[in-house]
C-alpha positions as CSV (number, residue, x, y, z in Angstrom):
1,X,42.8,92.8,-61.8
2,X,44.5,89.8,-60.3
3,X,43.4,86.3,-61.3
4,X,42.3,83.9,-58.6
5,X,43.4,80.3,-58.8
6,X,42.2,77.3,-56.9
7,X,44.5,77.2,-53.9
8,X,43.2,73.8,-52.7
9,X,46.3,71.8,-51.8
10,X,46.8,68.2,-52.9
11,X,46.9,66.0,-49.8
12,X,48.3,62.6,-49.2
13,X,45.2,61.4,-47.3
14,X,41.4,61.5,-47.9
15,X,38.3,61.0,-45.9
16,X,37.8,57.3,-45.3
17,X,41.5,56.4,-45.5
18,X,43.1,54.3,-42.7
19,X,46.1,56.1,-41.2
20,X,48.8,55.6,-38.6
21,X,49.7,58.3,-36.1
22,X,53.4,59.2,-36.2
23,X,53.6,61.7,-33.3
24,X,51.7,62.8,-30.1
25,X,50.0,61.0,-27.3
26,X,48.4,58.4,-29.6
27,X,51.7,57.6,-31.5
28,X,51.5,54.2,-33.1
29,X,47.7,53.9,-33.1
30,X,45.7,53.7,-36.3
31,X,42.2,54.8,-37.3
32,X,39.9,55.9,-40.1
33,X,39.8,59.5,-41.2
34,X,36.4,61.0,-40.5
35,X,37.0,64.5,-42.0
36,X,39.8,66.6,-43.5
37,X,40.3,70.4,-43.4
38,X,42.6,71.2,-46.3
39,X,43.0,74.9,-45.5
40,X,44.3,74.2,-42.0
41,X,45.9,70.9,-43.1
42,X,44.3,69.0,-40.2
43,X,42.2,65.8,-40.0
44,X,39.9,64.1,-37.5
45,X,40.7,60.4,-37.0
46,X,38.2,58.0,-35.4
47,X,39.1,57.2,-31.8
48,X,42.4,59.2,-31.9
49,X,43.2,62.4,-29.9
50,X,40.2,62.3,-27.6
51,X,39.4,65.4,-25.7
52,X,36.8,66.3,-23.0
53,X,34.2,68.9,-24.0
54,X,31.7,70.6,-21.7
55,X,28.3,70.7,-23.5
56,X,25.6,73.2,-22.7
57,X,22.0,71.9,-22.4
58,X,20.1,72.1,-25.6
59,X,16.6,71.0,-26.7
60,X,18.1,67.7,-28.1
61,X,20.3,67.2,-25.1
62,X,18.5,68.8,-22.1
63,X,21.0,67.3,-19.5
64,X,24.1,68.8,-21.1
65,X,27.3,67.6,-19.3
66,X,30.7,66.4,-20.3
67,X,31.4,64.3,-23.5
68,X,34.5,62.9,-25.1
69,X,35.1,63.6,-28.8
70,X,38.0,63.5,-31.3
71,X,40.1,66.6,-31.8
72,X,42.0,67.3,-35.1
73,X,45.6,66.2,-35.8
74,X,48.0,67.9,-38.2
75,X,48.4,65.9,-41.5
76,X,52.2,65.8,-41.1
77,X,51.6,63.5,-38.1
78,X,49.6,60.9,-40.2
79,X,50.9,58.3,-42.5
80,X,48.6,56.3,-44.9
81,X,48.3,52.6,-44.3
82,X,48.4,50.6,-47.6
83,X,45.1,48.7,-47.9
84,X,46.9,45.7,-49.7
85,X,49.8,45.2,-47.3
86,X,48.5,46.7,-44.1
87,X,51.8,48.7,-43.5
88,X,52.3,52.4,-43.3
89,X,53.7,53.9,-46.6
90,X,54.6,57.2,-48.1
91,X,52.5,58.2,-51.1
92,X,53.2,59.7,-54.5
93,X,51.2,60.9,-57.5
94,X,51.4,59.7,-61.1
95,X,49.2,59.6,-64.1
96,X,47.2,56.5,-64.9
97,X,46.5,55.3,-68.5
98,X,43.5,57.6,-68.7
99,X,45.6,60.7,-67.9
100,X,44.2,61.1,-64.4
101,X,46.4,61.7,-61.3
102,X,46.2,58.8,-58.9
103,X,48.0,58.1,-55.5
104,X,50.4,55.2,-55.3
105,X,52.3,53.5,-52.6
106,X,56.0,54.3,-52.7
107,X,56.7,51.0,-50.8
108,X,55.0,48.7,-53.2
109,X,54.4,50.9,-56.3
110,X,50.7,49.9,-56.5
111,X,47.9,52.4,-57.1
112,X,45.8,53.3,-54.0
113,X,42.1,53.3,-54.7
114,X,39.8,55.8,-53.1
C-alpha cells in the first residue's frame, strides 16, 4: 500500500498579506489577500480583477441582479510587499533560532511576520 504524504505546497504569500500585481489588467496595483487556494495556486485580492456576476434572486437577496466581485489571480502574478519598506520583494525561507521555518525578504534580509 502506498503512503500518502501532505502535498500542501509552501507558498510565498498568505491570507492577509499585501501584494503587488505583476501581470494582467490590474498590473501595478496592490491590495490585501482575502483568500488563497493552495491546490489551484490562486488567490483573491481585495479590489483587484473585478468581474461582473449575474446573481439569481434568493431569500436574502429577492431582487437578484448584477454585482461586481473579485476573481482569483494566479500566485505567479503576485509579489509580496515588504511591510517595513513598502516595496515589492521576493521571499525566501530560513530557520529562525527556535528551528521554525519563517519567510524573509530577499531585498532587506529581514523576517516577515504573519
